[in-house]
C-alpha positions as CSV (number, residue, x, y, z in Angstrom):
1,X,23.0,-17.4,16.1
2,X,19.8,-15.5,16.8
3,X,19.9,-12.1,18.4
4,X,17.2,-11.5,21.1
5,X,15.9,-8.1,21.9
6,X,13.3,-6.6,24.3
7,X,10.7,-4.1,23.4
8,X,8.8,-2.2,26.1
9,X,5.3,-1.1,25.2
10,X,3.7,1.9,27.0
11,X,-0.1,2.4,27.1
12,X,-1.6,5.5,28.7
13,X,-5.3,4.7,28.9
14,X,-8.1,7.1,29.2
15,X,-11.9,6.9,28.8
16,X,-11.8,8.0,25.1
17,X,-8.3,7.3,24.0
18,X,-5.1,5.2,24.4
19,X,-1.7,6.8,23.9
20,X,0.8,4.2,22.6
21,X,4.7,4.3,22.7
22,X,7.5,1.8,22.7
23,X,11.2,1.7,23.7
24,X,13.9,-0.9,23.0
25,X,16.3,-2.3,25.5
26,X,19.0,0.0,24.1
27,X,19.5,3.0,26.4
28,X,20.8,5.1,23.5
29,X,17.6,5.0,21.4
30,X,14.8,7.4,22.3
31,X,11.3,6.3,23.2
32,X,9.1,6.3,20.1
33,X,5.6,7.7,20.4
34,X,3.2,6.0,18.0
35,X,0.2,8.2,18.6
36,X,-3.2,8.0,20.2
37,X,-6.0,5.7,19.2
38,X,-9.7,5.4,20.1
39,X,-10.8,2.8,22.6
40,X,-13.1,0.9,20.2
41,X,-12.1,-2.7,19.5
42,X,-11.5,-2.1,15.8
43,X,-9.1,0.8,16.4
44,X,-7.0,-1.3,18.8
45,X,-6.8,-4.2,16.3
46,X,-5.9,-1.8,13.5
47,X,-2.8,-0.5,15.4
48,X,0.0,-2.7,14.2
49,X,3.2,-0.8,14.0
50,X,6.3,-2.2,12.2
51,X,8.6,-2.4,15.2
């Protein structure tokens, strides 16, 4: 039987940067801040965290 889970992605967008964070559907785990990236297309494609 497969276990399904939900991941919530948070993006705080600004003119020069995007702050990235994620949270799971578990209320006991903290929100994980992944960092800020530039708004260029290559920077967004490069951001591939192992969630």
